[in-house]
Each structure stands twice: as structure tokens, then as C-alpha cells.
KEKE-3310 file (N, C-alpha, C; in steps of 0.2 Angstrom, whole numbers, plus 5000, padded with zeros to 4 digits):
npx = (4913:4913:4899:4894:4900:4893:4880:4881:4883:4871:4864:4859:4856:4864:4876:4875:4874:4886:4895:4891:4895:4909:4911:4907:4916:4928:4928:4926:4919:4913:4900:4892:4879:4874:4867:4866:4880:4884:4877:4885:4898:4895:4892:4904:4912:4906:4908:4921:4921:4916:4922:4920:4916:4927:4936:4931:4934:4948:4950:4945:4954:4966:4964:4963:4976:4984:4999:5006:5020:5025:5016:5009:4997:4989:4982:4967:4965:4954:4949:4953:4947:4932:4917:4922:4936:4950:4960:4975:4988:5005:5014:5030:5040:5047:5042:5033:5040:5053:5054:5054:5067:5074:5084:5084:5081:5075:5064:5057:5054:5045:5035:5030:5024:5014:5006:5002:4994:4984:4977:4976:4968:4955:4956:4960:4951:4935:4937:4938:4950:4948:4956:4970:4984:4999:5004:4998:5005:5018:5034:5044:5061:5065:5059:5045:5028:5018:5000:4989:4976:4960:4947:4940:4933:4926:4915:4914:4901:4901:4898:4901:4915:4921:4918:4926:4939:4938:4936:4948:4956:4951:4955:4969:4971:4967:4954:4942:4928:4923:4927:4918:4906:4907:4908:4895:4888:4892:4886:4891:4889:4875:4867:4863:4871:4881:4894:4908:4915:4929:4931:4928:4937:4949:4948:4948:4961:4969:4968:4974:4987:5000:5000:4999:5010:5027:5037:5050:5040:5042:5036:5032:5031:5025:5017:5008:5001:4996:4987:4977:4973:4968:4957:4949:4951:4943:4942:4940:4927:4922:4926:4924:4920:4911:4899:4896:4891:4894:4893:4887:4894:4906:4912:4923:4933:4940:4948:4957:4964:4971:4977:4986:4994:5000:5007:5016:5023:5029:5038:5046:5046:5051:5045:5037:5023:5013:5015:5013:4999:4995:4999:4992:4979:4979:4983:4996:5013:5022:5035:5043:5053:5045:5033:5034:5034:5022:5013:5016:5011:4998:4994:4997:4987:4976:4968:4958:4961:4961:4952:4945:4929:4922:4911:4893:4883)
npy = (4917:4920:4919:4930:4941:4940:4943:4956:4962:4961:4971:4983:4997:5002:5001:5009:5022:5022:5023:5034:5044:5042:5047:5060:5064:5063:5074:5076:5076:5064:5055:5042:5030:5026:5016:5006:5005:5000:4988:4981:4981:4974:4962:4958:4957:4948:4937:4935:4928:4916:4901:4890:4897:4905:4894:4890:4902:4901:4890:4894:4904:4897:4888:4897:4903:4891:4883:4895:4906:4914:4918:4912:4902:4894:4877:4871:4860:4848:4838:4842:4853:4864:4871:4878:4878:4881:4874:4874:4871:4874:4889:4894:4908:4925:4936:4952:4962:4958:4958:4971:4975:4970:4967:4981:4977:4965:4969:4977:4967:4959:4969:4970:4958:4958:4968:4963:4952:4957:4966:4958:4948:4951:4954:4943:4934:4934:4938:4947:4952:4959:4962:4968:4965:4966:4958:4946:4941:4930:4932:4926:4922:4919:4928:4926:4927:4923:4921:4922:4925:4924:4929:4940:4942:4946:4940:4947:4953:4952:4965:4973:4970:4973:4986:4992:4989:4995:5009:5013:5011:5020:5032:5031:5032:5045:5048:5057:5060:5047:5042:5050:5045:5031:5032:5037:5025:5016:5021:5031:5045:5054:5054:5067:5075:5089:5087:5088:5081:5084:5087:5074:5066:5072:5069:5054:5053:5057:5046:5036:5040:5034:5026:5035:5043:5048:5034:5022:5022:5027:5022:5031:5038:5050:5047:5038:5048:5056:5047:5046:5059:5061:5053:5056:5068:5081:5095:5107:5116:5114:5102:5087:5075:5079:5079:5066:5049:5034:5018:5003:4991:4996:4999:4993:4996:5007:5005:4995:5002:5012:5004:4995:5005:5010:4999:4997:5008:5007:4997:5005:5004:5003:5003:4998:5003:5006:4998:4985:4986:4988:4976:4966:4970:4967:4975:4978:4971:4963:4971:4968:4955:4947:4950:4944:4931:4930:4932:4921:4911:4914:4912:4898:4893:4898:4909:4924:4942:4958:4967:4958:4950:4941:4934:4934:4945)
npz = (5127:5114:5112:5120:5114:5102:5106:5111:5099:5093:5098:5090:5091:5101:5096:5085:5091:5098:5086:5081:5090:5089:5076:5077:5087:5080:5072:5058:5042:5038:5034:5035:5032:5047:5052:5042:5040:5053:5053:5044:5050:5061:5056:5051:5062:5070:5062:5064:5076:5073:5070:5061:5050:5047:5044:5032:5025:5025:5018:5005:5002:5002:4992:4981:4981:4978:4974:4973:4970:4980:4990:5004:5011:5025:5027:5032:5046:5047:5055:5067:5070:5074:5081:5092:5091:5080:5069:5060:5047:5051:5048:5044:5048:5051:5064:5065:5072:5071:5057:5053:5055:5045:5030:5018:5005:5006:5013:5004:4995:5003:5005:4992:4990:5000:4995:4983:4988:4995:4986:4975:4978:4975:4962:4955:4960:4969:4982:4996:5007:5023:5033:5035:5044:5051:5062:5059:5049:5042:5040:5028:5026:5014:5006:5004:5010:5023:5027:5040:5047:5044:5047:5045:5031:5015:5002:4987:4976:4958:4953:4963:4965:4952:4951:4961:4955:4943:4946:4952:4942:4932:4939:4939:4926:4923:4919:4921:4921:4920:4933:4941:4936:4940:4954:4956:4952:4961:4973:4980:4978:4972:4956:4953:4961:4967:4967:4956:4941:4941:4955:4960:4954:4959:4973:4972:4966:4976:4985:4978:4976:4977:4966:4955:4956:4952:4947:4954:4969:4986:5001:5015:5032:5030:5018:5024:5032:5022:5016:5026:5027:5014:5014:5025:5031:5031:5033:5025:5020:5007:5003:4993:4999:5009:5003:5000:5003:5012:5005:5012:5009:5007:5019:5025:5016:5017:5028:5023:5014:5022:5031:5024:5018:5029:5034:5023:5024:5037:5034:5026:5012:4995:4979:4963:4962:4953:4942:4948:4950:4937:4930:4937:4934:4921:4910:4907:4904:4917:4927:4937:4946:4954:4949:4937:4940:4946:4935:4928:4936:4936:4923:4922:4931:4925:4929:4931:4926:4934:4927:4919:4916:4929:4933:4930:4940)
capx = (4915:4910:4892:4893:4901:4887:4874:4882:4883:4864:4861:4861:4855:4869:4882:4874:4875:4893:4898:4889:4899:4915:4911:4907:4922:4933:4928:4926:4912:4911:4893:4889:4872:4876:4863:4869:4887:4884:4876:4891:4903:4893:4892:4911:4915:4902:4911:4928:4920:4913:4927:4918:4916:4934:4939:4929:4938:4955:4950:4944:4960:4971:4963:4965:4983:4987:5004:5008:5027:5027:5010:5008:4991:4988:4977:4963:4965:4947:4948:4955:4943:4925:4914:4926:4943:4952:4967:4978:4995:5010:5018:5036:5042:5048:5037:5033:5045:5059:5054:5056:5074:5077:5088:5079:5079:5070:5057:5054:5050:5039:5030:5026:5020:5008:5002:4999:4989:4978:4974:4976:4963:4949:4957:4960:4945:4930:4938:4941:4952:4947:4960:4977:4987:5006:5004:4995:5009:5024:5039:5049:5068:5066:5055:5038:5024:5012:4995:4986:4970:4955:4940:4936:4933:4920:4915:4911:4898:4905:4897:4905:4922:4923:4917:4932:4945:4937:4936:4955:4959:4949:4958:4975:4971:4965:4947:4938:4921:4922:4928:4912:4901:4908:4906:4887:4886:4893:4882:4895:4886:4869:4868:4862:4875:4885:4901:4909:4920:4935:4931:4928:4944:4954:4947:4951:4968:4973:4968:4978:4993:5006:4999:5000:5016:5033:5039:5047:5038:5044:5031:5035:5025:5021:5012:5002:4997:4993:4982:4972:4971:4964:4951:4944:4953:4939:4941:4938:4919:4921:4928:4919:4918:4906:4893:4896:4889:4898:4889:4889:4899:4913:4914:4930:4938:4945:4953:4962:4969:4975:4981:4991:4999:5004:5012:5022:5027:5033:5044:5050:5046:5051:5043:5033:5016:5009:5017:5010:4992:4994:5000:4986:4973:4980:4984:5003:5017:5025:5042:5047:5054:5039:5027:5034:5032:5015:5010:5017:5007:4991:4993:4996:4981:4970:4964:4957:4964:4956:4948:4941:4923:4923:4905:4888:4880)
capy = (4923:4921:4921:4936:4946:4940:4946:4963:4965:4961:4977:4988:5004:5004:5002:5015:5027:5022:5025:5041:5047:5042:5051:5067:5066:5064:5081:5076:5076:5058:5054:5036:5028:5023:5009:5001:5003:4996:4981:4978:4980:4969:4955:4956:4956:4942:4931:4934:4923:4910:4897:4887:4902:4906:4889:4891:4907:4899:4885:4897:4907:4892:4886:4902:4903:4885:4883:4902:4906:4918:4920:4906:4902:4888:4873:4869:4853:4848:4833:4845:4860:4864:4877:4882:4878:4881:4871:4875:4870:4879:4893:4897:4915:4930:4941:4959:4966:4956:4959:4978:4976:4966:4971:4984:4974:4960:4972:4978:4961:4957:4974:4969:4952:4960:4972:4958:4948:4961:4969:4953:4943:4953:4955:4936:4931:4939:4938:4953:4951:4965:4963:4968:4967:4963:4953:4940:4939:4926:4934:4921:4924:4918:4933:4924:4930:4918:4925:4917:4927:4925:4929:4946:4941:4947:4938:4952:4952:4954:4972:4976:4969:4976:4993:4994:4989:5000:5016:5014:5011:5027:5037:5031:5034:5052:5048:5061:5059:5040:5042:5052:5040:5025:5034:5036:5018:5012:5023:5036:5051:5054:5057:5075:5078:5094:5085:5088:5076:5087:5086:5067:5064:5075:5065:5048:5054:5057:5040:5032:5044:5030:5023:5040:5047:5045:5027:5019:5026:5025:5023:5034:5040:5055:5043:5036:5054:5058:5043:5048:5066:5061:5049:5058:5075:5086:5102:5112:5116:5113:5095:5083:5070:5081:5078:5059:5044:5027:5012:4998:4986:4999:5001:4991:4997:5013:5001:4992:5007:5015:4999:4993:5011:5011:4993:4998:5014:5005:4994:5009:5000:5006:4998:5000:5002:5007:4992:4980:4986:4987:4969:4962:4972:4964:4980:4978:4966:4964:4973:4966:4948:4944:4951:4939:4924:4930:4931:4914:4907:4916:4908:4891:4892:4900:4914:4930:4948:4962:4970:4953:4949:4935:4930:4939:4946)
capz = (5125:5107:5112:5123:5109:5097:5110:5111:5092:5091:5101:5085:5093:5105:5091:5081:5096:5099:5080:5080:5095:5086:5070:5080:5090:5075:5069:5051:5039:5035:5036:5032:5035:5052:5054:5037:5042:5059:5052:5040:5055:5066:5053:5050:5069:5072:5058:5068:5082:5070:5068:5055:5044:5046:5041:5025:5022:5024:5012:4999:5000:5001:4985:4976:4980:4977:4970:4972:4972:4986:4994:5008:5015:5028:5026:5038:5048:5048:5061:5074:5071:5076:5083:5097:5089:5073:5068:5053:5046:5053:5043:5046:5047:5056:5067:5063:5075:5068:5050:5052:5056:5040:5025:5015:4999:5008:5015:4998:4992:5007:5003:4985:4991:5004:4990:4978:4991:4997:4980:4970:4980:4972:4955:4952:4962:4972:4989:4999:5014:5026:5040:5034:5050:5051:5067:5056:5043:5043:5035:5026:5024:5006:5003:5004:5016:5025:5030:5044:5050:5039:5050:5042:5024:5011:4995:4983:4970:4953:4952:4968:4963:4946:4952:4964:4951:4937:4948:4953:4935:4929:4942:4937:4919:4922:4916:4927:4920:4922:4940:4944:4935:4944:4961:4956:4951:4967:4978:4984:4976:4968:4949:4953:4966:4965:4966:4949:4939:4943:4962:4961:4952:4964:4979:4971:4965:4983:4988:4974:4975:4975:4959:4950:4957:4948:4950:4960:4975:4993:5006:5021:5037:5026:5014:5029:5034:5016:5015:5031:5025:5007:5015:5030:5034:5027:5036:5021:5019:5000:5002:4990:5004:5013:4999:4999:5008:5011:5004:5017:5007:5007:5025:5027:5011:5019:5032:5019:5011:5027:5034:5019:5017:5035:5034:5019:5027:5042:5031:5022:5006:4989:4974:4957:4964:4947:4938:4951:4948:4929:4928:4940:4930:4914:4905:4905:4906:4923:4926:4943:4946:4957:4944:4931:4943:4947:4929:4926:4940:4934:4917:4924:4935:4921:4933:4927:4928:4937:4922:4916:4920:4932:4932:4930:4946)
cpx = (4912:4902:4890:4895:4895:4881:4875:4881:4875:4861:4863:4861:4861:4875:4881:4876:4883:4897:4897:4893:4906:4916:4911:4913:4928:4934:4929:4919:4910:4905:4890:4882:4874:4873:4866:4876:4888:4882:4882:4896:4901:4894:4899:4914:4912:4906:4918:4927:4917:4919:4926:4918:4923:4938:4937:4933:4945:4955:4949:4951:4966:4970:4965:4972:4987:4993:5008:5016:5029:5022:5009:5001:4990:4982:4973:4964:4958:4945:4949:4952:4936:4923:4918:4934:4944:4959:4969:4985:4999:5013:5024:5037:5043:5042:5038:5038:5052:5060:5056:5063:5078:5081:5083:5077:5074:5063:5054:5050:5044:5033:5026:5022:5013:5003:4998:4993:4983:4974:4973:4970:4956:4950:4957:4954:4940:4931:4941:4943:4953:4951:4967:4981:4994:5007:5002:4999:5015:5029:5044:5056:5069:5062:5047:5035:5019:5007:4990:4979:4965:4947:4936:4937:4926:4920:4911:4907:4902:4904:4901:4913:4924:4923:4924:4938:4944:4938:4944:4958:4957:4953:4966:4976:4969:4958:4942:4931:4919:4923:4921:4906:4901:4906:4898:4885:4887:4890:4886:4891:4879:4870:4867:4866:4879:4892:4903:4914:4927:4936:4932:4935:4949:4954:4950:4959:4972:4973:4973:4985:4999:5006:5001:5007:5022:5035:5047:5045:5040:5038:5034:5029:5022:5016:5006:4998:4993:4987:4976:4969:4966:4958:4946:4945:4949:4937:4939:4930:4917:4923:4923:4916:4912:4899:4893:4893:4893:4893:4892:4894:4906:4916:4921:4935:4943:4950:4958:4967:4973:4980:4987:4996:5003:5009:5018:5026:5032:5039:5048:5051:5047:5049:5039:5026:5011:5009:5013:5002:4991:4994:4994:4980:4973:4981:4991:5007:5020:5032:5046:5048:5048:5033:5028:5032:5025:5011:5011:5012:4999:4989:4993:4989:4975:4965:4963:4961:4959:4951:4944:4935:4924:4917:4899:4885:4874)
cpy = (4925:4923:4928:4942:4946:4944:4953:4966:4965:4968:4983:4995:5006:5005:5008:5022:5028:5025:5032:5046:5048:5047:5058:5069:5067:5070:5081:5076:5070:5056:5047:5035:5024:5016:5004:5000:4999:4989:4977:4977:4975:4962:4953:4954:4949:4936:4930:4928:4916:4906:4893:4891:4904:4901:4888:4896:4905:4894:4888:4901:4902:4889:4891:4903:4897:4885:4890:4902:4909:4920:4913:4907:4895:4884:4871:4861:4851:4843:4836:4852:4859:4871:4881:4882:4878:4879:4871:4873:4876:4882:4896:4904:4920:4934:4948:4963:4964:4958:4967:4979:4972:4970:4974:4981:4968:4963:4974:4972:4959:4962:4972:4962:4953:4964:4968:4954:4952:4964:4964:4949:4945:4955:4948:4932:4936:4940:4944:4952:4958:4966:4963:4970:4963:4958:4946:4938:4935:4928:4929:4925:4923:4923:4932:4927:4925:4923:4920:4919:4928:4926:4935:4946:4943:4944:4943:4950:4954:4962:4976:4976:4973:4984:4996:4995:4995:5007:5018:5015:5018:5032:5037:5033:5041:5053:5051:5059:5051:5039:5044:5047:5034:5026:5034:5029:5014:5015:5029:5043:5050:5056:5064:5078:5084:5093:5084:5083:5078:5085:5078:5064:5066:5070:5058:5048:5054:5050:5035:5035:5040:5027:5028:5044:5044:5039:5026:5024:5023:5027:5025:5036:5046:5052:5041:5042:5056:5054:5045:5054:5065:5058:5053:5065:5080:5092:5107:5111:5114:5106:5091:5078:5072:5080:5070:5055:5038:5022:5007:4993:4989:5001:4999:4993:5002:5010:4998:4997:5010:5010:4997:4999:5011:5005:4994:5003:5012:5001:4998:5007:5005:5001:5002:4999:5002:5000:4986:4980:4985:4979:4964:4964:4969:4969:4981:4972:4967:4966:4971:4958:4944:4945:4946:4932:4924:4929:4924:4909:4908:4912:4901:4889:4894:4905:4920:4936:4952:4965:4965:4952:4942:4931:4936:4939:4950)
cpz = (5118:5107:5115:5118:5104:5100:5110:5104:5090:5094:5096:5087:5097:5101:5087:5085:5097:5092:5079:5084:5092:5080:5072:5083:5086:5072:5062:5049:5036:5038:5033:5035:5040:5054:5049:5039:5048:5058:5048:5045:5059:5063:5052:5057:5071:5068:5061:5073:5079:5066:5061:5049:5042:5042:5034:5021:5020:5018:5005:4997:4998:4994:4980:4975:4980:4972:4969:4974:4978:4991:4997:5012:5018:5025:5033:5040:5051:5054:5067:5074:5072:5078:5088:5096:5082:5072:5061:5053:5048:5047:5046:5044:5052:5058:5064:5066:5072:5061:5049:5053:5050:5035:5021:5008:5000:5010:5009:4995:4996:5005:4997:4986:4995:4999:4986:4981:4992:4991:4975:4971:4976:4965:4952:4955:4965:4979:4991:5006:5018:5032:5039:5040:5050:5056:5064:5050:5046:5038:5033:5024:5017:5002:5002:5010:5017:5028:5034:5047:5044:5041:5047:5034:5021:5004:4991:4977:4964:4952:4957:4967:4958:4947:4956:4960:4946:4940:4949:4946:4932:4932:4940:4930:4918:4919:4921:4927:4922:4930:4943:4943:4939:4951:4961:4956:4957:4973:4982:4983:4972:4961:4949:4958:4963:4965:4958:4947:4941:4951:4963:4959:4957:4971:4978:4969:4971:4986:4984:4972:4973:4968:4953:4950:4953:4951:4949:4965:4981:4998:5013:5026:5034:5022:5018:5031:5028:5015:5019:5028:5018:5009:5019:5033:5029:5030:5032:5020:5012:4999:4999:4995:5008:5010:4997:5004:5007:5011:5009:5015:5006:5013:5027:5021:5013:5024:5028:5016:5016:5030:5030:5018:5023:5036:5029:5021:5033:5040:5027:5015:5000:4983:4968:4958:4958:4943:4941:4949:4941:4927:4931:4937:4923:4909:4903:4907:4913:4922:4932:4942:4949:4953:4939:4934:4944:4941:4927:4930:4938:4927:4918:4927:4930:4925:4929:4930:4931:4933:4918:4920:4923:4932:4932:4937:4946)
residu = (MET:ALA:ARG:ALA:ILE:ARG:ASP:ASP:LEU:ALA:ASN:ALA:GLU:LEU:LEU:VAL:THR:PHE:PHE:ARG:PHE:LEU:THR:ALA:ALA:ALA:GLY:THR:ALA:MET:HIS:PRO:ASP:LEU:ARG:ARG:ALA:THR:ARG:GLU:ILE:SER:ALA:ARG:ILE:ALA:GLU:GLU:THR:ASP:TYR:ARG:HIS:GLU:ALA:ALA:ASN:ILE:THR:ALA:PHE:SER:GLU:LEU:TYR:ARG:GLY:HIS:PRO:PHE:ILE:ARG:VAL:PRO:GLU:VAL:ILE:GLY:GLU:ALA:SER:GLY:ASP:ARG:VAL:LEU:THR:MET:THR:TYR:LEU:GLU:GLY:LEU:ASP:TRP:ALA:THR:ALA:GLN:GLU:ALA:ASP:PRO:ASN:LEU:LYS:ASN:THR:TRP:ALA:GLU:VAL:ILE:PHE:ARG:PHE:VAL:LEU:GLY:SER:PHE:ARG:HIS:ALA:ASN:LEU:PHE:HIS:ALA:ASP:PRO:HIS:PRO:ALA:ASN:TYR:CYS:PHE:GLY:VAL:ASP:GLY:THR:VAL:GLY:PHE:VAL:ASP:PHE:GLY:CYS:VAL:THR:VAL:LEU:SER:GLU:SER:GLN:ARG:TYR:GLY:ARG:VAL:ALA:ASN:VAL:ARG:ALA:ALA:ILE:ASP:GLY:ARG:LYS:HIS:ASP:VAL:ARG:ALA:LEU:LEU:VAL:GLU:MET:GLY:PHE:ILE:ALA:SER:ASP:SER:THR:VAL:THR:ALA:GLU:GLN:ALA:TYR:GLU:TRP:MET:ALA:GLY:LEU:VAL:TYR:GLU:PHE:ILE:ALA:PRO:GLN:PRO:VAL:THR:TYR:THR:HIS:THR:ALA:ALA:ARG:ARG:ALA:ILE:GLY:ALA:LEU:ILE:ASP:VAL:ARG:SER:PRO:ASN:HIS:PRO:PHE:ARG:ARG:MET:SER:ILE:PRO:ASP:ASP:PHE:VAL:PHE:SER:SER:ARG:ILE:HIS:LEU:SER:VAL:THR:ALA:ILE:LEU:ALA:ALA:LEU:GLY:ALA:THR:GLY:TYR:ALA:ARG:SER:VAL:ILE:ASP:ASP:MET:ASP:GLY:VAL:ALA:GLU:PRO:ILE:THR:PRO:LEU:GLY:GLN:GLN:HIS:ARG:ALA:TRP:LEU:SER:LYS:ARG:GLY:LEU:PRO:TYR:GLY:LEU:ASP:THR:HIS:TYR:GLN:SER)
# end
């Protein structure tokens, strides 16, 4: 099966045609470089069928979150793993259907854990977990969350990692010209693009709405629809995204944003999204109990914050 999937992914022209059809059918103006985007998607899907690659990903995340107070990652059992099988330690926890029926306070705790895992992995390291799916989560009755699927992971260069963090930071801080400059640097727009600083900021502000809104913020199905609208609903002929392109290394970033928002909305979670980002970026002290535990763990491990330079790339 894995070989058949890899053979199909090798047919790049077929995939380009398929994604071009999907883009046209969606009725939006999102115009990525389809060949570059297809190569990125093909690479990530191919990695999903490579168990040795996933084993290495699990080991990287397990090491990153070693000793963490509420994020649980399994360990690979090397002697029982190989090309065709991947064996890891078992993580206890409720499934997604059961988790949705839990006490609201417990769901709020889980939501913050998920938020910190997904956004913290490329703030305290250069690991980008590109498959946020609640079926792959083990919800602990003690408020912890276990994560078990690491087939779709990207190791970001420092410039890619820092660009993501800095752009969100600029949008949160309202630094409109910095937002535009960073979009140019990351390849979303050309330096001579007609997209203004105001338009670039308005687009980014829509994507990070929950970080800018009055706190605490509640994630609802309206929030999920807003996230989709901010990202790809560009029916207005003047929408700035019509004059943007998607760099291939950002193909999965939109999936992260939409998926996490949808998961938190399904939990009906309420929390201090801005504070979580602030303390993981290292610009403010944590205000939540989980944040204080997270900060103590970071200090003990000697790990960097989001705005720290991790290494030169």
C-alpha cells in the first residue's frame, strides 16, 4: 500500500491537475504555485507512509517535551519497529467523542495544552507539527493531552521559523509596516506589490483575531467560520490575497490555523490566547496556571522562547 501511494505521488502532473481543479471549484482567488505546492504536499504525504521517518519525528518531539508537566509524547520501541511497522509506548486518555462531553473547565485546560503544543513546538524548537487532528489526541482526565501521530512534521529553517513568529507578533502589536515587510521577506508578496501596509495588516489581523480580541476569548463555530473567511474567502475583487502567492513552505500553515481553531471551537473553549502567545514568545510573564508550569519547565530545560534566535540558517 505504501509503495502504491508513493508511486501515485510521483505523478506530479496528475496532482497539479487535481489541485488546479480543486482551486477552481472552490471559487476563491487563492493562487499558489501549484507545482511547488504539489511537491510540498507530496513530500509530506509520502512521509506519512515512511515509518522510519515518523519514528525519528516521534523521537524528536519526545526529546523536546521530555519532563513536560502536561504535554505527553510516546517513545518509540525500536526493537519492535521497522519499515512496515511502528511501535510506541501506550498513552492513556479519553477519545475525542468522549472529550467533547467533559466538564467545561477540563475542556478549557485541554484547549490550552493543544494550543501550546501546536504553537510552542516551533517557538521552543524548530519543529512544525502539521497534522492537528483530535482523533490523534489522548485526553487525560488530569488535564494532560497525549499526541500520537507524527507522520506529517516539518523541521523549519531558522528563517522560516522566526518569520512565522515575528509576523504574528507584528500583527498582534499593530506594527503594520512590519507586517508587510515580513510578508515580502517570506515570499507572500513582491516588494513592489500594490498590497499596502494597511491591507497586509488587515489580512493578518483577521488570521490572528483571537489574539487581538478582548481577553479571555471563547472559540465558537463563528470563530471557525471567521478563520476560513479571513484566509480564503476572497470574493471581494480588492481582497489583498488576490495579489499574494503562497510560498511552498507555508502550504500546511493554513491547515494548522483552520484545524486548531475548529478543534478549540468544538471544545467550546474559553482562554487567554494572547497571554499564551505572549509568554511563549518571551515578551510577558504567564498568567495561567498552565503557563506558569510551562515557564518553569522551559527554565529547567534551558529552551528558547519564540523571539529568541535558535540558530543561524
